[in-house]
C-alpha positions as CSV (number, residue, x, y, z in Angstrom):
1,Q,5.9,-1.8,-18.4
2,V,4.3,-0.4,-15.3
3,Q,5.8,2.3,-13.1
4,L,4.8,2.8,-9.4
5,V,5.9,5.8,-7.3
6,E,5.1,6.0,-3.6
7,S,5.0,9.2,-1.5
8,G,3.7,10.4,1.8
9,G,6.0,8.7,4.3
10,G,7.6,10.5,7.1
11,L,8.4,10.7,10.8
12,V,5.4,11.0,13.2
13,Q,4.6,10.4,16.8
14,A,2.5,7.5,18.0
15,G,-1.2,8.2,17.6
16,A,-0.7,10.3,14.5
17,S,-2.1,9.7,11.0
18,L,-0.4,9.5,7.6
19,R,-1.7,9.1,4.1
20,L,0.5,7.3,1.6
21,S,0.0,7.7,-2.2
22,C,1.0,5.5,-5.1
23,A,0.8,6.8,-8.7
24,V,0.7,4.2,-11.4
25,S,1.5,4.6,-15.1
26,G,1.9,2.2,-18.0
27,R,-0.2,-0.8,-18.9
28,S,-3.6,-1.7,-17.6
29,I,-3.5,-3.3,-14.1
30,Y,-5.8,-5.8,-12.3
31,A,-5.1,-4.8,-8.7
32,M,-2.9,-2.7,-6.5
33,A,-1.7,-3.4,-3.0
34,W,0.4,-2.1,-0.1
35,F,3.1,-4.1,1.6
36,R,5.5,-3.2,4.4
37,Q,8.8,-4.4,5.7
38,A,10.2,-3.6,9.1
39,P,13.9,-3.9,10.0
40,G,14.8,-7.5,10.7
41,K,11.4,-8.8,9.5
42,E,10.1,-10.2,6.3
43,R,7.8,-8.3,3.9
44,E,4.2,-8.5,4.9
45,F,0.9,-7.8,3.1
46,V,-1.2,-4.8,4.2
47,A,-4.1,-4.3,1.8
48,A,-5.2,-4.7,-1.8
49,I,-7.7,-3.1,-4.1
50,R,-9.1,-4.4,-7.4
51,W,-9.0,-1.7,-10.0
52,S,-12.1,-2.6,-11.9
53,D,-14.6,-2.4,-9.1
54,G,-12.7,-1.3,-6.0
55,R,-13.0,-4.6,-4.1
56,I,-10.8,-4.5,-1.0
57,Y,-8.9,-7.1,0.9
58,Y,-7.1,-6.3,4.2
59,A,-4.6,-8.1,6.4
60,D,-6.3,-8.8,9.8
61,Y,-3.8,-6.9,11.8
62,V,-4.4,-3.6,10.1
63,K,-8.2,-3.8,9.5
64,G,-9.9,-0.9,11.3
65,R,-6.9,1.4,11.4
66,F,-5.8,1.4,7.8
67,T,-7.9,2.2,4.8
68,I,-7.0,1.6,1.2
69,S,-8.7,3.5,-1.6
70,R,-8.2,4.6,-5.2
71,D,-8.8,7.6,-7.4
72,N,-9.5,6.2,-10.9
73,A,-9.2,9.6,-12.6
74,K,-5.7,10.1,-11.1
75,N,-4.5,6.5,-11.4
76,T,-3.6,6.7,-7.8
77,V,-4.0,4.4,-4.8
78,F,-3.9,5.6,-1.2
79,L,-3.3,4.1,2.2
80,Q,-4.8,6.1,5.0
81,M,-3.2,5.2,8.3
82,R,-4.4,6.3,11.7
83,S,-3.6,5.6,15.3
84,L,0.0,4.8,14.2
85,E,2.1,2.7,16.6
86,A,5.8,2.2,16.8
87,E,5.2,-1.3,15.5
88,D,4.0,0.3,12.2
89,T,7.5,1.6,11.5
90,A,8.5,0.1,8.1
91,V,9.2,0.8,4.5
92,Y,5.9,0.7,2.8
93,Y,5.8,-0.6,-0.8
94,C,3.2,-0.2,-3.5
95,A,2.6,-3.1,-5.8
96,A,0.6,-3.8,-8.9
97,D,-0.6,-7.0,-10.6
98,S,-1.3,-7.2,-14.3
99,P,-4.1,-9.2,-15.9
100,P,-4.9,-12.0,-16.1
101,A,-4.9,-12.5,-12.3
102,S,-7.0,-14.0,-9.5
103,W,-8.6,-12.2,-6.6
104,P,-6.9,-11.6,-4.3
105,P,-3.6,-11.8,-6.3
106,R,-1.2,-14.4,-5.2
107,S,1.7,-12.4,-6.5
108,Y,2.5,-9.0,-8.0
109,D,4.3,-8.1,-11.1
110,Y,5.4,-4.6,-10.3
111,W,6.8,-2.8,-7.3
112,G,7.6,0.7,-6.3
113,Q,10.8,1.9,-4.5
114,G,9.1,2.3,-1.1
115,T,8.5,5.1,1.3
116,Q,9.7,5.2,4.9
117,V,7.2,5.5,7.7
118,T,8.8,6.0,11.1
119,V,6.6,6.2,14.3
120,S,8.3,7.4,17.4
121,S,7.0,6.7,21.0
């Protein structure tokens, strides 16, 4: 079993930056990703990173403002968010997919509890 724990969310003003972290423990994983869900909206994909080589895949709407990265030694994935807007307000979830899997993964096997990001304007 894989356990994911997100942290780093909070309340910020528009234009600010935040870095989210997700620590993973358990079995070997193929890829990790960030999703978000705003009130009244469906969950949407943000970014994914393949664990073996760091290959990255971004949603078009966040590319250029958000950066996903990993620290292999710490088994942690990050989402660096800058120039935050009110529309970025959502619960951000970390997800992991176990092998075997395709790139980018079509689905994810494990999910964290989420961390709230609120951007005021």
